[in-house]
Short mmCIF file of the C-alpha atoms (twelve columns), coordinates in Angstrom:
data_MODEL
# 
_entry.id   MODEL 
# 
loop_
_atom_site.group_PDB 
_atom_site.id 
_atom_site.type_symbol 
_atom_site.label_atom_id 
_atom_site.label_alt_id 
_atom_site.label_comp_id 
_atom_site.label_asym_id 
_atom_site.label_seq_id 
_atom_site.Cartn_x 
_atom_site.Cartn_y 
_atom_site.Cartn_z 
_atom_site.pdbx_PDB_model_num 
ATOM 1   C CA . MET A 1   0.139  5.564   17.221  1 
ATOM 2   C CA . ILE A 2   2.238  6.615   14.214  1 
ATOM 3   C CA . ARG A 3   3.367  10.225  14.613  1 
ATOM 4   C CA . VAL A 4   3.643  12.205  11.381  1 
ATOM 5   C CA . VAL A 5   4.979  15.644  10.427  1 
ATOM 6   C CA . VAL A 6   3.881  17.102  7.074   1 
ATOM 7   C CA . VAL A 7   6.229  19.629  5.463   1 
ATOM 8   C CA . ASP A 8   4.921  21.580  2.462   1 
ATOM 9   C CA . ASP A 9   4.857  25.202  1.349   1 
ATOM 10  C CA . GLU A 10  1.164  25.005  0.390   1 
ATOM 11  C CA . ALA A 11  -1.305 25.358  3.253   1 
ATOM 12  C CA . LEU A 12  -3.962 23.446  1.322   1 
ATOM 13  C CA . VAL A 13  -1.688 20.429  0.920   1 
ATOM 14  C CA . ARG A 14  -0.733 20.483  4.606   1 
ATOM 15  C CA . SER A 15  -4.348 20.699  5.789   1 
ATOM 16  C CA . GLY A 16  -5.491 18.065  3.300   1 
ATOM 17  C CA . PHE A 17  -2.888 15.532  4.396   1 
ATOM 18  C CA . GLU A 18  -3.598 16.309  8.037   1 
ATOM 19  C CA . LEU A 19  -7.329 15.762  7.592   1 
ATOM 20  C CA . ILE A 20  -6.898 12.486  5.717   1 
ATOM 21  C CA . LEU A 21  -4.269 10.991  8.016   1 
ATOM 22  C CA . ASN A 22  -5.948 12.036  11.261  1 
ATOM 23  C CA . SER A 23  -9.044 10.132  10.176  1 
ATOM 24  C CA . ALA A 24  -7.066 6.903   10.664  1 
ATOM 25  C CA . ASP A 25  -7.235 5.435   14.165  1 
ATOM 26  C CA . ASP A 26  -3.506 4.650   14.324  1 
ATOM 27  C CA . ILE A 27  -2.019 7.824   12.798  1 
ATOM 28  C CA . GLN A 28  -1.631 11.306  14.274  1 
ATOM 29  C CA . VAL A 29  -0.289 14.339  12.418  1 
ATOM 30  C CA . VAL A 30  1.614  16.056  15.223  1 
ATOM 31  C CA . ALA A 31  2.755  19.068  13.173  1 
ATOM 32  C CA . THR A 32  2.454  20.678  9.766   1 
ATOM 33  C CA . THR A 33  5.028  23.222  8.685   1 
ATOM 34  C CA . VAL A 34  6.897  24.931  5.875   1 
ATOM 35  C CA . GLY A 35  10.431 23.926  4.987   1 
ATOM 36  C CA . ALA A 36  12.291 26.568  6.973   1 
ATOM 37  C CA . GLN A 37  10.714 25.334  10.226  1 
ATOM 38  C CA . ALA A 38  10.817 21.631  9.416   1 
ATOM 39  C CA . VAL A 39  13.916 20.596  11.341  1 
ATOM 40  C CA . ASP A 40  12.804 22.432  14.491  1 
ATOM 41  C CA . ALA A 41  9.361  20.797  14.244  1 
ATOM 42  C CA . VAL A 42  10.933 17.352  13.906  1 
ATOM 43  C CA . ARG A 43  13.251 17.934  16.859  1 
ATOM 44  C CA . ARG A 44  10.287 19.106  18.945  1 
ATOM 45  C CA . GLU A 45  7.745  16.449  17.966  1 
ATOM 46  C CA . ASP A 46  9.993  13.416  17.395  1 
ATOM 47  C CA . PRO A 47  7.802  11.917  14.634  1 
ATOM 48  C CA . ASP A 48  8.034  8.426   13.209  1 
ATOM 49  C CA . VAL A 49  7.423  9.603   9.647   1 
ATOM 50  C CA . VAL A 50  8.016  12.900  7.836   1 
ATOM 51  C CA . LEU A 51  6.270  13.673  4.546   1 
ATOM 52  C CA . LEU A 52  8.515  16.289  2.940   1 
ATOM 53  C CA . ASP A 53  7.821  18.384  -0.149  1 
ATOM 54  C CA . ILE A 54  10.731 18.018  -2.553  1 
ATOM 55  C CA . ARG A 55  10.301 21.521  -4.056  1 
ATOM 56  C CA . MET A 56  9.718  24.497  -1.771  1 
ATOM 57  C CA . PRO A 57  10.461 28.199  -2.316  1 
ATOM 58  C CA . ASP A 58  11.836 28.962  1.142   1 
ATOM 59  C CA . VAL A 59  14.228 26.024  1.432   1 
ATOM 60  C CA . ASP A 60  14.950 23.103  -0.871  1 
ATOM 61  C CA . GLY A 61  13.488 19.762  0.194   1 
ATOM 62  C CA . LEU A 62  16.798 18.012  -0.417  1 
ATOM 63  C CA . THR A 63  18.471 20.415  2.001   1 
ATOM 64  C CA . VAL A 64  15.879 19.631  4.657   1 
ATOM 65  C CA . LEU A 65  16.324 15.904  3.994   1 
ATOM 66  C CA . ALA A 66  20.066 16.166  4.577   1 
ATOM 67  C CA . GLU A 67  19.509 18.028  7.859   1 
ATOM 68  C CA . LEU A 68  16.988 15.427  9.019   1 
ATOM 69  C CA . GLN A 69  19.356 12.595  8.106   1 
ATOM 70  C CA . ALA A 70  22.009 14.235  10.294  1 
ATOM 71  C CA . LEU A 71  19.835 14.150  13.426  1 
ATOM 72  C CA . PRO A 72  20.912 11.697  16.172  1 
ATOM 73  C CA . VAL A 73  17.703 9.741   15.592  1 
ATOM 74  C CA . ALA A 74  16.518 10.416  12.065  1 
ATOM 75  C CA . PRO A 75  12.847 9.879   11.226  1 
ATOM 76  C CA . VAL A 76  11.662 7.986   8.171   1 
ATOM 77  C CA . VAL A 77  11.296 10.549  5.376   1 
ATOM 78  C CA . ALA A 78  9.216  10.224  2.221   1 
ATOM 79  C CA . MET A 79  9.319  12.951  -0.378  1 
ATOM 80  C CA . LEU A 80  6.173  14.598  -1.745  1 
ATOM 81  C CA . THR A 81  6.058  15.675  -5.368  1 
ATOM 82  C CA . THR A 82  3.525  16.790  -7.934  1 
ATOM 83  C CA . PHE A 83  5.173  15.033  -10.864 1 
ATOM 84  C CA . ASP A 84  6.021  11.347  -11.201 1 
ATOM 85  C CA . THR A 85  9.073  12.286  -13.311 1 
ATOM 86  C CA . ASP A 86  10.582 14.797  -10.881 1 
ATOM 87  C CA . GLU A 87  14.316 14.878  -11.607 1 
ATOM 88  C CA . TYR A 88  15.110 15.338  -7.909  1 
ATOM 89  C CA . VAL A 89  13.476 12.068  -6.869  1 
ATOM 90  C CA . MET A 90  16.496 9.862   -7.635  1 
ATOM 91  C CA . THR A 91  18.774 12.237  -5.740  1 
ATOM 92  C CA . ALA A 92  16.432 12.110  -2.742  1 
ATOM 93  C CA . LEU A 93  16.333 8.308   -2.797  1 
ATOM 94  C CA . HIS A 94  20.126 8.088   -2.955  1 
ATOM 95  C CA . SER A 95  20.282 10.596  -0.091  1 
ATOM 96  C CA . GLY A 96  18.310 8.395   2.270   1 
ATOM 97  C CA . ALA A 97  14.628 9.086   1.579   1 
ATOM 98  C CA . ALA A 98  12.443 6.040   2.165   1 
ATOM 99  C CA . GLY A 99  10.452 6.675   -0.993  1 
ATOM 100 C CA . PHE A 100 8.183  9.267   -2.477  1 
ATOM 101 C CA . LEU A 101 4.485  9.968   -2.900  1 
ATOM 102 C CA . LEU A 102 2.598  11.991  -5.440  1 
ATOM 103 C CA . LYS A 103 0.522  14.728  -3.877  1 
ATOM 104 C CA . ASP A 104 -2.566 13.394  -5.627  1 
ATOM 105 C CA . THR A 105 -2.234 9.952   -4.027  1 
ATOM 106 C CA . GLU A 106 -5.678 8.508   -3.437  1 
ATOM 107 C CA . PRO A 107 -6.888 9.294   0.129   1 
ATOM 108 C CA . ASP A 108 -7.698 5.651   0.834   1 
ATOM 109 C CA . GLN A 109 -4.086 4.690   -0.011  1 
ATOM 110 C CA . LEU A 110 -2.339 7.424   1.944   1 
ATOM 111 C CA . ALA A 111 -2.770 5.986   5.433   1 
ATOM 112 C CA . GLN A 112 -1.589 2.551   4.344   1 
ATOM 113 C CA . LEU A 113 1.496  4.035   2.697   1 
ATOM 114 C CA . VAL A 114 2.340  5.848   5.939   1 
ATOM 115 C CA . ARG A 115 1.930  2.562   7.834   1 
ATOM 116 C CA . THR A 116 4.327  0.910   5.389   1 
ATOM 117 C CA . LEU A 117 6.875  3.680   5.960   1 
ATOM 118 C CA . ALA A 118 6.587  3.373   9.736   1 
ATOM 119 C CA . ALA A 119 7.075  -0.397  9.483   1 
ATOM 120 C CA . GLY A 120 10.320 0.027   7.566   1 
ATOM 121 C CA . GLY A 121 8.959  -0.558  4.083   1 
ATOM 122 C CA . VAL A 122 9.895  1.217   0.873   1 
ATOM 123 C CA . VAL A 123 7.154  3.428   -0.546  1 
ATOM 124 C CA . LEU A 124 7.095  4.486   -4.164  1 
ATOM 125 C CA . SER A 125 4.020  5.940   -5.793  1 
ATOM 126 C CA . PRO A 126 2.458  3.089   -7.807  1 
ATOM 127 C CA . ARG A 127 2.290  5.187   -10.974 1 
ATOM 128 C CA . ALA A 128 5.946  6.061   -10.862 1 
ATOM 129 C CA . SER A 129 7.757  3.162   -9.201  1 
ATOM 130 C CA . ARG A 130 8.750  1.453   -12.447 1 
ATOM 131 C CA . ALA A 131 9.932  4.693   -14.000 1 
ATOM 132 C CA . VAL A 132 11.995 5.658   -10.970 1 
ATOM 133 C CA . LEU A 133 13.666 2.308   -10.434 1 
ATOM 134 C CA . ARG A 134 14.059 1.062   -13.995 1 
ATOM 135 C CA . GLU A 135 14.315 3.989   -16.380 1 
ATOM 136 C CA . ARG A 136 17.180 6.452   -16.622 1 
ATOM 137 C CA . PRO A 137 17.155 9.839   -18.418 1 
ATOM 138 C CA . ASN A 138 19.844 8.673   -20.886 1 
ATOM 139 C CA . GLY A 139 18.897 5.026   -21.101 1 
ATOM 140 C CA . PRO A 140 19.923 2.110   -18.871 1 
ATOM 141 C CA . ALA A 141 22.882 2.857   -16.650 1 
ATOM 142 C CA . PRO A 142 25.867 0.498   -16.883 1 
ATOM 143 C CA . VAL A 143 26.127 -1.994  -14.073 1 
ATOM 144 C CA . ASP A 144 28.550 -0.857  -11.389 1 
ATOM 145 C CA . THR A 145 31.011 -3.740  -11.048 1 
ATOM 146 C CA . ALA A 146 31.669 -2.912  -7.386  1 
ATOM 147 C CA . GLU A 147 27.927 -3.044  -6.645  1 
ATOM 148 C CA . ALA A 148 27.590 -6.306  -8.576  1 
ATOM 149 C CA . THR A 149 30.466 -7.775  -6.576  1 
ATOM 150 C CA . ARG A 150 28.854 -6.796  -3.279  1 
ATOM 151 C CA . VAL A 151 25.514 -8.292  -4.351  1 
ATOM 152 C CA . GLY A 152 27.368 -11.459 -5.341  1 
ATOM 153 C CA . ARG A 153 28.660 -11.789 -1.763  1 
ATOM 154 C CA . LEU A 154 25.141 -12.021 -0.355  1 
ATOM 155 C CA . THR A 155 23.854 -15.413 0.685   1 
ATOM 156 C CA . ASP A 156 20.931 -16.919 -1.245  1 
ATOM 157 C CA . ARG A 157 18.583 -15.974 1.584   1 
ATOM 158 C CA . GLU A 158 19.903 -12.423 1.701   1 
ATOM 159 C CA . ARG A 159 19.397 -12.082 -2.054  1 
ATOM 160 C CA . GLU A 160 15.835 -13.298 -1.612  1 
ATOM 161 C CA . VAL A 161 15.217 -10.771 1.153   1 
ATOM 162 C CA . LEU A 162 16.819 -7.991  -0.922  1 
ATOM 163 C CA . ALA A 163 14.483 -8.726  -3.824  1 
ATOM 164 C CA . LEU A 164 11.497 -8.406  -1.475  1 
ATOM 165 C CA . ILE A 165 12.887 -5.157  -0.048  1 
ATOM 166 C CA . ALA A 166 12.949 -3.854  -3.616  1 
ATOM 167 C CA . GLU A 167 9.265  -4.730  -3.906  1 
ATOM 168 C CA . GLY A 168 8.641  -2.329  -1.017  1 
ATOM 169 C CA . LEU A 169 7.718  -4.932  1.605   1 
ATOM 170 C CA . SER A 170 8.145  -4.332  5.313   1 
ATOM 171 C CA . ASN A 171 9.995  -6.800  7.549   1 
ATOM 172 C CA . ALA A 172 6.716  -8.329  8.690   1 
ATOM 173 C CA . ASP A 173 5.509  -8.746  5.101   1 
ATOM 174 C CA . ILE A 174 8.818  -10.278 4.045   1 
ATOM 175 C CA . GLY A 175 8.647  -12.696 6.972   1 
ATOM 176 C CA . ALA A 176 5.134  -13.736 6.032   1 
ATOM 177 C CA . ARG A 177 6.159  -14.238 2.405   1 
ATOM 178 C CA . ILE A 178 9.160  -16.492 3.105   1 
ATOM 179 C CA . HIS A 179 8.119  -17.894 6.493   1 
ATOM 180 C CA . LEU A 180 10.620 -16.142 8.762   1 
ATOM 181 C CA . SER A 181 10.117 -14.170 11.961  1 
ATOM 182 C CA . ALA A 182 10.248 -10.386 11.709  1 
ATOM 183 C CA . GLY A 183 13.324 -10.450 13.960  1 
ATOM 184 C CA . THR A 184 15.152 -12.827 11.628  1 
ATOM 185 C CA . VAL A 185 14.248 -10.655 8.652   1 
ATOM 186 C CA . LYS A 186 15.557 -7.612  10.516  1 
ATOM 187 C CA . ASP A 187 18.883 -9.394  11.035  1 
ATOM 188 C CA . HIS A 188 19.042 -10.237 7.325   1 
ATOM 189 C CA . VAL A 189 18.251 -6.626  6.378   1 
ATOM 190 C CA . SER A 190 20.997 -5.341  8.667   1 
ATOM 191 C CA . ALA A 191 23.492 -7.753  7.109   1 
ATOM 192 C CA . ILE A 192 22.407 -6.736  3.600   1 
ATOM 193 C CA . LEU A 193 22.854 -3.021  4.275   1 
ATOM 194 C CA . THR A 194 26.284 -3.677  5.763   1 
ATOM 195 C CA . LYS A 195 27.453 -5.861  2.874   1 
ATOM 196 C CA . LEU A 196 26.122 -3.446  0.241   1 
ATOM 197 C CA . ARG A 197 27.631 -0.461  2.140   1 
ATOM 198 C CA . VAL A 198 24.405 1.547   2.072   1 
ATOM 199 C CA . GLY A 199 22.432 3.297   4.771   1 
ATOM 200 C CA . SER A 200 18.838 2.676   3.748   1 
ATOM 201 C CA . ARG A 201 16.495 0.079   2.299   1 
ATOM 202 C CA . VAL A 202 15.767 2.287   -0.700  1 
ATOM 203 C CA . GLN A 203 19.457 2.495   -1.579  1 
ATOM 204 C CA . ALA A 204 19.655 -1.295  -1.311  1 
ATOM 205 C CA . ALA A 205 16.579 -1.612  -3.535  1 
ATOM 206 C CA . LEU A 206 18.164 0.630   -6.160  1 
ATOM 207 C CA . ILE A 207 21.261 -1.573  -6.203  1 
ATOM 208 C CA . ALA A 208 19.053 -4.632  -6.602  1 
ATOM 209 C CA . GLN A 209 17.427 -3.010  -9.619  1 
ATOM 210 C CA . ARG A 210 20.661 -1.775  -11.200 1 
ATOM 211 C CA . THR A 211 22.442 -5.116  -10.896 1 
ATOM 212 C CA . GLY A 212 19.559 -7.117  -12.366 1 
ATOM 213 C CA . LEU A 213 18.798 -9.047  -9.198  1 
ATOM 214 C CA . LEU A 214 15.052 -8.701  -9.669  1 
ATOM 215 C CA . ASP A 215 15.255 -10.038 -13.209 1 
ATOM 216 C CA . ASP A 216 17.260 -13.008 -11.929 1 
ATOM 217 C CA . THR A 217 14.716 -13.589 -9.166  1 
ATOM 218 C CA . ARG A 218 11.800 -13.499 -11.606 1 
ATOM 219 C CA . ASP A 219 13.581 -15.896 -13.962 1 
ATOM 220 C CA . ALA A 220 14.255 -18.307 -11.090 1 
ATOM 221 C CA . SER A 221 10.648 -18.058 -9.945  1 
ATOM 222 C CA . HIS A 222 9.416  -18.755 -13.493 1 
ATOM 223 C CA . THR A 223 11.700 -21.786 -13.741 1 
ATOM 224 C CA . ARG A 224 10.408 -23.142 -10.414 1 
ATOM 225 C CA . ASP A 225 6.813  -22.596 -11.493 1 
ATOM 226 C CA . THR A 226 7.480  -24.402 -14.789 1 
ATOM 227 C CA . HIS A 227 9.027  -27.379 -12.992 1 
ATOM 228 C CA . HIS A 228 6.133  -27.501 -10.526 1 
ATOM 229 C CA . THR A 229 3.631  -27.485 -13.377 1 
ATOM 230 C CA . ARG A 230 5.463  -30.294 -15.173 1 
ATOM 231 C CA . ASP A 231 5.686  -32.336 -11.978 1 
ATOM 232 C CA . ALA A 232 1.968  -31.871 -11.388 1 
ATOM 233 C CA . ARG A 233 1.192  -32.998 -14.919 1 
ATOM 234 C CA . HIS A 234 3.384  -36.090 -14.565 1 
ATOM 235 C CA . LYS A 235 1.695  -36.979 -11.269 1 
ATOM 236 C CA . ALA A 236 -1.713 -36.486 -12.822 1 
ATOM 237 C CA . GLY A 237 -0.665 -38.745 -15.721 1 
ATOM 238 C CA . ASP A 238 0.617  -41.442 -13.357 1 
ATOM 239 C CA . ALA A 239 -2.664 -41.333 -11.461 1 
# 
């Protein structure tokens, strides 16, 4: 059972999320609360996942996020927002949030997104993921040479795993994609976070985006597909 705490200043949002998530057999909303009571609720209920409003009148969502990150055992936190261009989203992701959801996320998607969070995946609202990870307010940011150097120290397998992390896949999904056990993927993820000097998968994903790793991965994949197609054609011609 995935235990969830919903933190939002609007009672309607809290009750709506609670109703939707509790309809899933494997998810239980163990508390709903406003921002000022969020940390106490998390300490009391020990949830797996916290859905945290990024803008609240009583206490800022980023402040709550920082307090949750400081707990001895921090839960997975995804930020809730009304706008897919919220300027605080990037700050939240760099501060350790595991992603963000729009409050109008389709009900049939919400439970699956919570499952992804609980499994260690990165969750970004489909409508906003490209904007958040690829676009910057003042155009593309220059590549950080230190980040590029750290990415360059990854093994080929670690770079492959990092690219899949940036796609938002959980360890199990990554393992299925590249035929590794979840435990082996977990070891790779741990090594990646250590080498990149970051504390979360989202931060690693952002580095992958900023340093162009995903573009390199797509180019390599396209090249492989082209070679495979040519080989198939040659074999068909020989036959």
